[in-house]
PDB file of N, CA, C, O and CB in Angstrom:
ATOM      1  N   LEU A   1      15.727 -55.651  43.222  1.00  0.00           N
ATOM      2  CA  LEU A   1      14.538 -56.330  43.739  1.00  0.00           C
ATOM      3  C   LEU A   1      14.821 -56.976  45.093  1.00  0.00           C
ATOM      4  O   LEU A   1      14.000 -56.901  46.007  1.00  0.00           O
ATOM      5  CB  LEU A   1      14.051 -57.390  42.740  1.00  0.00           C
ATOM      6  N   LYS A   2      15.996 -57.616  45.218  1.00  0.00           N
ATOM      7  CA  LYS A   2      16.337 -58.252  46.482  1.00  0.00           C
ATOM      8  C   LYS A   2      16.528 -57.211  47.584  1.00  0.00           C
ATOM      9  O   LYS A   2      16.097 -57.425  48.717  1.00  0.00           O
ATOM     10  CB  LYS A   2      17.604 -59.098  46.327  1.00  0.00           C
ATOM     11  N   SER A   3      17.168 -56.085  47.262  1.00  0.00           N
ATOM     12  CA  SER A   3      17.382 -55.053  48.273  1.00  0.00           C
ATOM     13  C   SER A   3      16.052 -54.466  48.736  1.00  0.00           C
ATOM     14  O   SER A   3      15.908 -54.132  49.912  1.00  0.00           O
ATOM     15  CB  SER A   3      18.289 -53.943  47.724  1.00  0.00           C
ATOM     16  N   TYR A   4      15.083 -54.333  47.839  1.00  0.00           N
ATOM     17  CA  TYR A   4      13.756 -53.847  48.217  1.00  0.00           C
ATOM     18  C   TYR A   4      13.107 -54.809  49.204  1.00  0.00           C
ATOM     19  O   TYR A   4      12.494 -54.378  50.180  1.00  0.00           O
ATOM     20  CB  TYR A   4      12.861 -53.670  46.971  1.00  0.00           C
ATOM     21  N   ARG A   5      13.239 -56.110  48.955  1.00  0.00           N
ATOM     22  CA  ARG A   5      12.651 -57.118  49.835  1.00  0.00           C
ATOM     23  C   ARG A   5      13.309 -57.075  51.217  1.00  0.00           C
ATOM     24  O   ARG A   5      12.629 -57.208  52.234  1.00  0.00           O
ATOM     25  CB  ARG A   5      12.794 -58.524  49.216  1.00  0.00           C
ATOM     26  N   VAL A   6      14.625 -56.891  51.252  1.00  0.00           N
ATOM     27  CA  VAL A   6      15.336 -56.804  52.528  1.00  0.00           C
ATOM     28  C   VAL A   6      14.867 -55.578  53.308  1.00  0.00           C
ATOM     29  O   VAL A   6      14.636 -55.662  54.514  1.00  0.00           O
ATOM     30  CB  VAL A   6      16.865 -56.744  52.300  1.00  0.00           C
ATOM     31  N   VAL A   7      14.727 -54.454  52.634  1.00  0.00           N
ATOM     32  CA  VAL A   7      14.237 -53.234  53.287  1.00  0.00           C
ATOM     33  C   VAL A   7      12.827 -53.453  53.816  1.00  0.00           C
ATOM     34  O   VAL A   7      12.512 -53.038  54.932  1.00  0.00           O
ATOM     35  CB  VAL A   7      14.261 -52.037  52.306  1.00  0.00           C
ATOM     36  N   GLN A   8      11.983 -54.094  53.035  1.00  0.00           N
ATOM     37  CA  GLN A   8      10.604 -54.360  53.451  1.00  0.00           C
ATOM     38  C   GLN A   8      10.576 -55.279  54.676  1.00  0.00           C
ATOM     39  O   GLN A   8       9.807 -55.043  55.607  1.00  0.00           O
ATOM     40  CB  GLN A   8       9.803 -54.992  52.291  1.00  0.00           C
ATOM     41  N   GLU A   9      11.405 -56.322  54.681  1.00  0.00           N
ATOM     42  CA  GLU A   9      11.463 -57.235  55.824  1.00  0.00           C
ATOM     43  C   GLU A   9      11.984 -56.522  57.060  1.00  0.00           C
ATOM     44  O   GLU A   9      11.463 -56.725  58.157  1.00  0.00           O
ATOM     45  CB  GLU A   9      12.348 -58.444  55.503  1.00  0.00           C
ATOM     46  N   ASN A  10      13.013 -55.682  56.896  1.00  0.00           N
ATOM     47  CA  ASN A  10      13.552 -54.937  58.029  1.00  0.00           C
ATOM     48  C   ASN A  10      12.528 -53.962  58.592  1.00  0.00           C
ATOM     49  O   ASN A  10      12.429 -53.802  59.809  1.00  0.00           O
ATOM     50  CB  ASN A  10      14.813 -54.187  57.618  1.00  0.00           C
ATOM     51  N   THR A  11      11.768 -53.313  57.723  1.00  0.00           N
ATOM     52  CA  THR A  11      10.724 -52.395  58.171  1.00  0.00           C
ATOM     53  C   THR A  11       9.657 -53.137  58.958  1.00  0.00           C
ATOM     54  O   THR A  11       9.207 -52.655  59.997  1.00  0.00           O
ATOM     55  CB  THR A  11      10.093 -51.674  56.978  1.00  0.00           C
ATOM     56  N   SER A  12       9.250 -54.298  58.477  1.00  0.00           N
ATOM     57  CA  SER A  12       8.257 -55.109  59.195  1.00  0.00           C
ATOM     58  C   SER A  12       8.788 -55.535  60.553  1.00  0.00           C
ATOM     59  O   SER A  12       8.061 -55.496  61.546  1.00  0.00           O
ATOM     60  CB  SER A  12       7.869 -56.349  58.370  1.00  0.00           C
ATOM     61  N   LEU A  13      10.049 -55.941  60.602  1.00  0.00           N
ATOM     62  CA  LEU A  13      10.661 -56.359  61.863  1.00  0.00           C
ATOM     63  C   LEU A  13      10.730 -55.201  62.850  1.00  0.00           C
ATOM     64  O   LEU A  13      10.413 -55.369  64.027  1.00  0.00           O
ATOM     65  CB  LEU A  13      12.064 -56.921  61.615  1.00  0.00           C
ATOM     66  N   LEU A  14      11.140 -54.032  62.380  1.00  0.00           N
ATOM     67  CA  LEU A  14      11.208 -52.863  63.257  1.00  0.00           C
ATOM     68  C   LEU A  14       9.836 -52.471  63.780  1.00  0.00           C
ATOM     69  O   LEU A  14       9.705 -52.101  64.947  1.00  0.00           O
ATOM     70  CB  LEU A  14      11.832 -51.688  62.522  1.00  0.00           C
ATOM     71  N   ASN A  15       8.811 -52.545  62.939  1.00  0.00           N
ATOM     72  CA  ASN A  15       7.449 -52.238  63.379  1.00  0.00           C
ATOM     73  C   ASN A  15       6.987 -53.217  64.450  1.00  0.00           C
ATOM     74  O   ASN A  15       6.391 -52.811  65.448  1.00  0.00           O
ATOM     75  CB  ASN A  15       6.482 -52.267  62.190  1.00  0.00           C
ATOM     76  N   MET A  16       7.262 -54.509  64.249  1.00  0.00           N
ATOM     77  CA  MET A  16       6.865 -55.523  65.220  1.00  0.00           C
ATOM     78  C   MET A  16       7.616 -55.330  66.537  1.00  0.00           C
ATOM     79  O   MET A  16       7.020 -55.444  67.608  1.00  0.00           O
ATOM     80  CB  MET A  16       7.120 -56.933  64.660  1.00  0.00           C
ATOM     81  N   LEU A  17       8.920 -55.040  66.470  1.00  0.00           N
ATOM     82  CA  LEU A  17       9.693 -54.814  67.690  1.00  0.00           C
ATOM     83  C   LEU A  17       9.214 -53.561  68.422  1.00  0.00           C
ATOM     84  O   LEU A  17       9.186 -53.533  69.652  1.00  0.00           O
ATOM     85  CB  LEU A  17      11.186 -54.693  67.360  1.00  0.00           C
ATOM     86  N   GLY A  18       8.838 -52.532  67.673  1.00  0.00           N
ATOM     87  CA  GLY A  18       8.291 -51.328  68.288  1.00  0.00           C
ATOM     88  C   GLY A  18       6.996 -51.615  69.022  1.00  0.00           C
ATOM     89  O   GLY A  18       6.789 -51.124  70.132  1.00  0.00           O
ATOM     90  N   GLN A  19       6.117 -52.411  68.410  1.00  0.00           N
ATOM     91  CA  GLN A  19       4.859 -52.773  69.062  1.00  0.00           C
ATOM     92  C   GLN A  19       5.120 -53.623  70.293  1.00  0.00           C
ATOM     93  O   GLN A  19       4.474 -53.434  71.324  1.00  0.00           O
ATOM     94  CB  GLN A  19       3.940 -53.521  68.088  1.00  0.00           C
ATOM     95  N   MET A  20       6.063 -54.561  70.198  1.00  0.00           N
ATOM     96  CA  MET A  20       6.400 -55.398  71.346  1.00  0.00           C
ATOM     97  C   MET A  20       6.937 -54.528  72.489  1.00  0.00           C
ATOM     98  O   MET A  20       6.597 -54.747  73.651  1.00  0.00           O
ATOM     99  CB  MET A  20       7.441 -56.479  70.949  1.00  0.00           C
ATOM    100  N   HIS A  21       7.766 -53.555  72.157  1.00  0.00           N
ATOM    101  CA  HIS A  21       8.314 -52.640  73.160  1.00  0.00           C
ATOM    102  C   HIS A  21       7.192 -51.856  73.847  1.00  0.00           C
ATOM    103  O   HIS A  21       7.198 -51.706  75.069  1.00  0.00           O
ATOM    104  CB  HIS A  21       9.325 -51.670  72.510  1.00  0.00           C
ATOM    105  N   ARG A  22       6.236 -51.357  73.067  1.00  0.00           N
ATOM    106  CA  ARG A  22       5.102 -50.625  73.649  1.00  0.00           C
ATOM    107  C   ARG A  22       4.258 -51.540  74.538  1.00  0.00           C
ATOM    108  O   ARG A  22       3.789 -51.123  75.597  1.00  0.00           O
ATOM    109  CB  ARG A  22       4.224 -50.015  72.535  1.00  0.00           C
ATOM    110  N   ASP A  23       4.068 -52.785  74.104  1.00  0.00           N
ATOM    111  CA  ASP A  23       3.301 -53.739  74.910  1.00  0.00           C
ATOM    112  C   ASP A  23       4.003 -54.032  76.233  1.00  0.00           C
ATOM    113  O   ASP A  23       3.355 -54.086  77.278  1.00  0.00           O
ATOM    114  CB  ASP A  23       3.083 -55.044  74.132  1.00  0.00           C
ATOM    115  N   VAL A  24       5.323 -54.221  76.197  1.00  0.00           N
ATOM    116  CA  VAL A  24       6.073 -54.487  77.431  1.00  0.00           C
ATOM    117  C   VAL A  24       6.041 -53.258  78.335  1.00  0.00           C
ATOM    118  O   VAL A  24       5.877 -53.391  79.548  1.00  0.00           O
ATOM    119  CB  VAL A  24       7.541 -54.886  77.112  1.00  0.00           C
ATOM    120  N   ASP A  25       6.196 -52.060  77.761  1.00  0.00           N
ATOM    121  CA  ASP A  25       6.144 -50.831  78.560  1.00  0.00           C
ATOM    122  C   ASP A  25       4.799 -50.664  79.256  1.00  0.00           C
ATOM    123  O   ASP A  25       4.750 -50.182  80.388  1.00  0.00           O
ATOM    124  CB  ASP A  25       6.420 -49.619  77.679  1.00  0.00           C
ATOM    125  N   GLY A  26       3.710 -51.052  78.602  1.00  0.00           N
ATOM    126  CA  GLY A  26       2.374 -50.902  79.172  1.00  0.00           C
ATOM    127  C   GLY A  26       1.893 -52.116  79.943  1.00  0.00           C
ATOM    128  O   GLY A  26       0.748 -52.160  80.393  1.00  0.00           O
ATOM    129  N   ALA A  27       2.759 -53.091  80.095  1.00  0.00           N
ATOM    130  CA  ALA A  27       2.352 -54.360  80.711  1.00  0.00           C
ATOM    131  C   ALA A  27       2.081 -54.235  82.204  1.00  0.00           C
ATOM    132  O   ALA A  27       2.755 -53.496  82.922  1.00  0.00           O
ATOM    133  CB  ALA A  27       3.417 -55.405  80.485  1.00  0.00           C
ATOM    134  N   LYS A  28       1.071 -54.981  82.649  1.00  0.00           N
ATOM    135  CA  LYS A  28       0.839 -55.164  84.079  1.00  0.00           C
ATOM    136  C   LYS A  28       1.798 -56.218  84.615  1.00  0.00           C
ATOM    137  O   LYS A  28       2.154 -56.208  85.793  1.00  0.00           O
ATOM    138  CB  LYS A  28      -0.633 -55.570  84.356  1.00  0.00           C
ATOM    139  N   GLY A  29       2.210 -57.127  83.737  1.00  0.00           N
ATOM    140  CA  GLY A  29       3.122 -58.185  84.141  1.00  0.00           C
ATOM    141  C   GLY A  29       3.496 -59.069  82.968  1.00  0.00           C
ATOM    142  O   GLY A  29       2.919 -58.977  81.884  1.00  0.00           O
ATOM    143  N   LEU A  30       4.472 -59.926  83.209  1.00  0.00           N
ATOM    144  CA  LEU A  30       4.922 -60.907  82.223  1.00  0.00           C
ATOM    145  C   LEU A  30       4.752 -62.287  82.846  1.00  0.00           C
ATOM    146  O   LEU A  30       5.693 -62.830  83.424  1.00  0.00           O
ATOM    147  CB  LEU A  30       6.419 -60.652  81.786  1.00  0.00           C
ATOM    148  N   PRO A  31       3.557 -62.853  82.730  1.00  0.00           N
ATOM    149  CA  PRO A  31       3.281 -64.134  83.392  1.00  0.00           C
ATOM    150  C   PRO A  31       4.072 -65.284  82.771  1.00  0.00           C
ATOM    151  O   PRO A  31       4.416 -65.265  81.590  1.00  0.00           O
ATOM    152  CB  PRO A  31       1.790 -64.445  83.328  1.00  0.00           C
ATOM    153  N   GLU A  32       4.346 -66.278  83.603  1.00  0.00           N
ATOM    154  CA  GLU A  32       5.043 -67.468  83.120  1.00  0.00           C
ATOM    155  C   GLU A  32       4.117 -68.380  82.336  1.00  0.00           C
ATOM    156  O   GLU A  32       4.563 -69.119  81.458  1.00  0.00           O
ATOM    157  CB  GLU A  32       5.653 -68.230  84.283  1.00  0.00           C
ATOM    158  N   SER A  33       2.809 -68.330  82.654  1.00  0.00           N
ATOM    159  CA  SER A  33       1.858 -69.173  81.925  1.00  0.00           C
ATOM    160  C   SER A  33       0.481 -68.517  81.928  1.00  0.00           C
ATOM    161  O   SER A  33       0.160 -67.691  82.782  1.00  0.00           O
ATOM    162  CB  SER A  33       1.785 -70.593  82.549  1.00  0.00           C
ATOM    163  N   PHE A  34      -0.329 -68.919  80.931  1.00  0.00           N
ATOM    164  CA  PHE A  34      -1.699 -68.423  80.812  1.00  0.00           C
ATOM    165  C   PHE A  34      -2.443 -69.314  79.830  1.00  0.00           C
ATOM    166  O   PHE A  34      -1.951 -69.581  78.733  1.00  0.00           O
ATOM    167  CB  PHE A  34      -1.729 -66.926  80.350  1.00  0.00           C
ATOM    168  N   ALA A  35      -3.611 -69.767  80.215  1.00  0.00           N
ATOM    169  CA  ALA A  35      -4.512 -70.541  79.347  1.00  0.00           C
ATOM    170  C   ALA A  35      -3.809 -71.690  78.620  1.00  0.00           C
ATOM    171  O   ALA A  35      -4.019 -71.909  77.427  1.00  0.00           O
ATOM    172  CB  ALA A  35      -5.151 -69.622  78.326  1.00  0.00           C
ATOM    173  N   GLY A  36      -2.985 -72.407  79.352  1.00  0.00           N
ATOM    174  CA  GLY A  36      -2.311 -73.562  78.773  1.00  0.00           C
ATOM    175  C   GLY A  36      -1.042 -73.245  78.004  1.00  0.00           C
ATOM    176  O   GLY A  36      -0.405 -74.156  77.475  1.00  0.00           O
ATOM    177  N   HIS A  37      -0.658 -71.974  77.929  1.00  0.00           N
ATOM    178  CA  HIS A  37       0.578 -71.573  77.252  1.00  0.00           C
ATOM    179  C   HIS A  37       1.619 -71.231  78.311  1.00  0.00           C
ATOM    180  O   HIS A  37       1.293 -70.620  79.329  1.00  0.00           O
ATOM    181  CB  HIS A  37       0.336 -70.357  76.291  1.00  0.00           C
ATOM    182  N   THR A  38       2.859 -71.619  78.078  1.00  0.00           N
ATOM    183  CA  THR A  38       3.948 -71.346  79.007  1.00  0.00           C
ATOM    184  C   THR A  38       5.039 -70.564  78.286  1.00  0.00           C
ATOM    185  O   THR A  38       5.452 -70.924  77.184  1.00  0.00           O
ATOM    186  CB  THR A  38       4.514 -72.662  79.602  1.00  0.00           C
ATOM    187  N   THR A  39       5.499 -69.491  78.923  1.00  0.00           N
ATOM    188  CA  THR A  39       6.568 -68.684  78.359  1.00  0.00           C
ATOM    189  C   THR A  39       7.836 -69.522  78.232  1.00  0.00           C
ATOM    190  O   THR A  39       8.219 -70.234  79.160  1.00  0.00           O
ATOM    191  CB  THR A  39       6.825 -67.434  79.226  1.00  0.00           C
ATOM    192  N   ASP A  40       8.477 -69.428  77.075  1.00  0.00           N
ATOM    193  CA  ASP A  40       9.765 -70.084  76.853  1.00  0.00           C
ATOM    194  C   ASP A  40      10.523 -69.297  75.791  1.00  0.00           C
ATOM    195  O   ASP A  40      10.168 -68.154  75.502  1.00  0.00           O
ATOM    196  CB  ASP A  40       9.579 -71.580  76.420  1.00  0.00           C
ATOM    197  N   GLU A  41      11.564 -69.892  75.205  1.00  0.00           N
ATOM    198  CA  GLU A  41      12.378 -69.161  74.225  1.00  0.00           C
ATOM    199  C   GLU A  41      11.625 -68.854  72.930  1.00  0.00           C
ATOM    200  O   GLU A  41      12.102 -68.062  72.117  1.00  0.00           O
ATOM    201  CB  GLU A  41      13.623 -69.957  73.902  1.00  0.00           C
ATOM    202  N   GLU A  42      10.470 -69.461  72.729  1.00  0.00           N
ATOM    203  CA  GLU A  42       9.688 -69.204  71.519  1.00  0.00           C
ATOM    204  C   GLU A  42       8.340 -68.544  71.797  1.00  0.00           C
ATOM    205  O   GLU A  42       7.568 -68.304  70.869  1.00  0.00           O
ATOM    206  CB  GLU A  42       9.465 -70.493  70.780  1.00  0.00           C
ATOM    207  N   LEU A  43       8.048 -68.249  73.062  1.00  0.00           N
ATOM    208  CA  LEU A  43       6.739 -67.706  73.410  1.00  0.00           C
ATOM    209  C   LEU A  43       6.876 -66.660  74.511  1.00  0.00           C
ATOM    210  O   LEU A  43       7.469 -66.928  75.557  1.00  0.00           O
ATOM    211  CB  LEU A  43       5.784 -68.831  73.853  1.00  0.00           C
ATOM    212  N   LEU A  44       6.331 -65.475  74.278  1.00  0.00           N
ATOM    213  CA  LEU A  44       6.337 -64.391  75.257  1.00  0.00           C
ATOM    214  C   LEU A  44       4.900 -64.009  75.563  1.00  0.00           C
ATOM    215  O   LEU A  44       4.139 -63.650  74.664  1.00  0.00           O
ATOM    216  CB  LEU A  44       7.143 -63.161  74.739  1.00  0.00           C
ATOM    217  N   LEU A  45       4.533 -64.086  76.829  1.00  0.00           N
ATOM    218  CA  LEU A  45       3.204 -63.675  77.281  1.00  0.00           C
ATOM    219  C   LEU A  45       3.316 -62.308  77.939  1.00  0.00           C
ATOM    220  O   LEU A  45       4.212 -62.073  78.750  1.00  0.00           O
ATOM    221  CB  LEU A  45       2.591 -64.719  78.268  1.00  0.00           C
ATOM    222  N   ILE A  46       2.408 -61.411  77.590  1.00  0.00           N
ATOM    223  CA  ILE A  46       2.392 -60.068  78.160  1.00  0.00           C
ATOM    224  C   ILE A  46       0.980 -59.784  78.651  1.00  0.00           C
ATOM    225  O   ILE A  46       0.019 -59.837  77.883  1.00  0.00           O
ATOM    226  CB  ILE A  46       2.856 -58.994  77.116  1.00  0.00           C
ATOM    227  N   GLU A  47       0.867 -59.482  79.944  1.00  0.00           N
ATOM    228  CA  GLU A  47      -0.433 -59.113  80.512  1.00  0.00           C
ATOM    229  C   GLU A  47      -0.598 -57.603  80.393  1.00  0.00           C
ATOM    230  O   GLU A  47       0.155 -56.836  80.992  1.00  0.00           O
ATOM    231  CB  GLU A  47      -0.557 -59.574  82.008  1.00  0.00           C
ATOM    232  N   LEU A  48      -1.582 -57.190  79.619  1.00  0.00           N
ATOM    233  CA  LEU A  48      -1.893 -55.780  79.423  1.00  0.00           C
ATOM    234  C   LEU A  48      -3.084 -55.400  80.296  1.00  0.00           C
ATOM    235  O   LEU A  48      -3.805 -56.282  80.762  1.00  0.00           O
ATOM    236  CB  LEU A  48      -2.187 -55.478  77.929  1.00  0.00           C
ATOM    237  N   PRO A  49      -3.307 -54.109  80.528  1.00  0.00           N
ATOM    238  CA  PRO A  49      -4.453 -53.704  81.338  1.00  0.00           C
ATOM    239  C   PRO A  49      -5.792 -54.223  80.808  1.00  0.00           C
ATOM    240  O   PRO A  49      -6.720 -54.453  81.584  1.00  0.00           O
ATOM    241  CB  PRO A  49      -4.499 -52.209  81.421  1.00  0.00           C
ATOM    242  N   ASP A  50      -5.895 -54.407  79.487  1.00  0.00           N
ATOM    243  CA  ASP A  50      -7.169 -54.836  78.902  1.00  0.00           C
ATOM    244  C   ASP A  50      -7.152 -56.270  78.377  1.00  0.00           C
ATOM    245  O   ASP A  50      -8.047 -56.661  77.629  1.00  0.00           O
ATOM    246  CB  ASP A  50      -7.544 -53.910  77.786  1.00  0.00           C
ATOM    247  N   GLY A  51      -6.147 -57.055  78.758  1.00  0.00           N
ATOM    248  CA  GLY A  51      -6.109 -58.449  78.310  1.00  0.00           C
ATOM    249  C   GLY A  51      -4.699 -58.997  78.228  1.00  0.00           C
ATOM    250  O   GLY A  51      -3.759 -58.441  78.797  1.00  0.00           O
ATOM    251  N   MET A  52      -4.575 -60.086  77.516  1.00  0.00           N
ATOM    252  CA  MET A  52      -3.304 -60.784  77.380  1.00  0.00           C
ATOM    253  C   MET A  52      -2.910 -60.810  75.911  1.00  0.00           C
ATOM    254  O   MET A  52      -3.767 -60.928  75.035  1.00  0.00           O
ATOM    255  CB  MET A  52      -3.390 -62.223  77.957  1.00  0.00           C
ATOM    256  N   ILE A  53      -1.617 -60.701  75.643  1.00  0.00           N
ATOM    257  CA  ILE A  53      -1.109 -60.840  74.277  1.00  0.00           C
ATOM    258  C   ILE A  53       0.032 -61.844  74.302  1.00  0.00           C
ATOM    259  O   ILE A  53       0.767 -61.948  75.284  1.00  0.00           O
ATOM    260  CB  ILE A  53      -0.637 -59.460  73.693  1.00  0.00           C
ATOM    261  N   CYS A  54       0.165 -62.573  73.217  1.00  0.00           N
ATOM    262  CA  CYS A  54       1.175 -63.619  73.117  1.00  0.00           C
ATOM    263  C   CYS A  54       1.962 -63.419  71.830  1.00  0.00           C
ATOM    264  O   CYS A  54       1.383 -63.360  70.745  1.00  0.00           O
ATOM    265  CB  CYS A  54       0.527 -65.033  73.159  1.00  0.00           C
ATOM    266  N   TYR A  55       3.274 -63.314  71.948  1.00  0.00           N
ATOM    267  CA  TYR A  55       4.167 -63.288  70.792  1.00  0.00           C
ATOM    268  C   TYR A  55       4.797 -64.671  70.702  1.00  0.00           C
ATOM    269  O   TYR A  55       5.442 -65.127  71.646  1.00  0.00           O
ATOM    270  CB  TYR A  55       5.267 -62.147  70.914  1.00  0.00           C
ATOM    271  N   GLN A  56       4.609 -65.335  69.570  1.00  0.00           N
ATOM    272  CA  GLN A  56       5.121 -66.692  69.410  1.00  0.00           C
ATOM    273  C   GLN A  56       5.967 -66.785  68.144  1.00  0.00           C
ATOM    274  O   GLN A  56       5.547 -66.354  67.070  1.00  0.00           O
ATOM    275  CB  GLN A  56       3.962 -67.711  69.363  1.00  0.00           C
ATOM    276  N   LEU A  57       7.164 -67.354  68.284  1.00  0.00           N
ATOM    277  CA  LEU A  57       8.022 -67.617  67.135  1.00  0.00           C
ATOM    278  C   LEU A  57       7.664 -68.988  66.594  1.00  0.00           C
ATOM    279  O   LEU A  57       7.782 -69.993  67.295  1.00  0.00           O
ATOM    280  CB  LEU A  57       9.538 -67.536  67.516  1.00  0.00           C
ATOM    281  N   LYS A  58       7.223 -69.026  65.336  1.00  0.00           N
ATOM    282  CA  LYS A  58       6.796 -70.281  64.723  1.00  0.00           C
ATOM    283  C   LYS A  58       7.227 -70.280  63.264  1.00  0.00           C
ATOM    284  O   LYS A  58       6.879 -69.374  62.507  1.00  0.00           O
ATOM    285  CB  LYS A  58       5.253 -70.475  64.848  1.00  0.00           C
ATOM    286  N   ASN A  59       7.981 -71.293  62.875  1.00  0.00           N
ATOM    287  CA  ASN A  59       8.478 -71.401  61.495  1.00  0.00           C
ATOM    288  C   ASN A  59       9.211 -70.130  61.065  1.00  0.00           C
ATOM    289  O   ASN A  59       9.011 -69.632  59.957  1.00  0.00           O
ATOM    290  CB  ASN A  59       7.315 -71.683  60.530  1.00  0.00           C
ATOM    291  N   ASP A  60      10.067 -69.611  61.957  1.00  0.00           N
ATOM    292  CA  ASP A  60      10.867 -68.406  61.697  1.00  0.00           C
ATOM    293  C   ASP A  60      10.030 -67.154  61.480  1.00  0.00           C
ATOM    294  O   ASP A  60      10.507 -66.196  60.873  1.00  0.00           O
ATOM    295  CB  ASP A  60      11.737 -68.626  60.494  1.00  0.00           C
ATOM    296  N   GLU A  61       8.794 -67.143  61.961  1.00  0.00           N
ATOM    297  CA  GLU A  61       7.938 -65.964  61.899  1.00  0.00           C
ATOM    298  C   GLU A  61       7.361 -65.702  63.280  1.00  0.00           C
ATOM    299  O   GLU A  61       7.130 -66.632  64.053  1.00  0.00           O
ATOM    300  CB  GLU A  61       6.805 -66.146  60.851  1.00  0.00           C
ATOM    301  N   VAL A  62       7.130 -64.434  63.584  1.00  0.00           N
ATOM    302  CA  VAL A  62       6.500 -64.072  64.849  1.00  0.00           C
ATOM    303  C   VAL A  62       5.006 -63.954  64.617  1.00  0.00           C
ATOM    304  O   VAL A  62       4.548 -63.213  63.748  1.00  0.00           O
ATOM    305  CB  VAL A  62       7.085 -62.745  65.421  1.00  0.00           C
ATOM    306  N   ILE A  63       4.259 -64.700  65.413  1.00  0.00           N
ATOM    307  CA  ILE A  63       2.801 -64.694  65.344  1.00  0.00           C
ATOM    308  C   ILE A  63       2.297 -63.997  66.601  1.00  0.00           C
ATOM    309  O   ILE A  63       2.701 -64.347  67.710  1.00  0.00           O
ATOM    310  CB  ILE A  63       2.211 -66.156  65.215  1.00  0.00           C
ATOM    311  N   ILE A  64       1.431 -63.027  66.436  1.00  0.00           N
ATOM    312  CA  ILE A  64       0.852 -62.320  67.576  1.00  0.00           C
ATOM    313  C   ILE A  64      -0.550 -62.857  67.786  1.00  0.00           C
ATOM    314  O   ILE A  64      -1.401 -62.784  66.900  1.00  0.00           O
ATOM    315  CB  ILE A  64       0.839 -60.767  67.352  1.00  0.00           C
ATOM    316  N   VAL A  65      -0.775 -63.401  68.982  1.00  0.00           N
ATOM    317  CA  VAL A  65      -2.065 -64.022  69.296  1.00  0.00           C
ATOM    318  C   VAL A  65      -2.744 -63.216  70.382  1.00  0.00           C
ATOM    319  O   VAL A  65      -3.849 -63.557  70.806  1.00  0.00           O
ATOM    320  CB  VAL A  65      -1.891 -65.504  69.739  1.00  0.00           C
TER     321      VAL A  65
END
């Protein structure tokens, strides 16, 4: 049961990293700040052709805003 959970968590992490990689590849830029948010060790802002996306580390989880 524990090994299944580890595999599931690793799969989720790989999927999220893959999406982040695609977002960075398609980015127009990586701004330092946007709408009151500032990039730091817990927050990544990515400017995409059709808008902005924010990856935030919060409580040991990545939240995509």
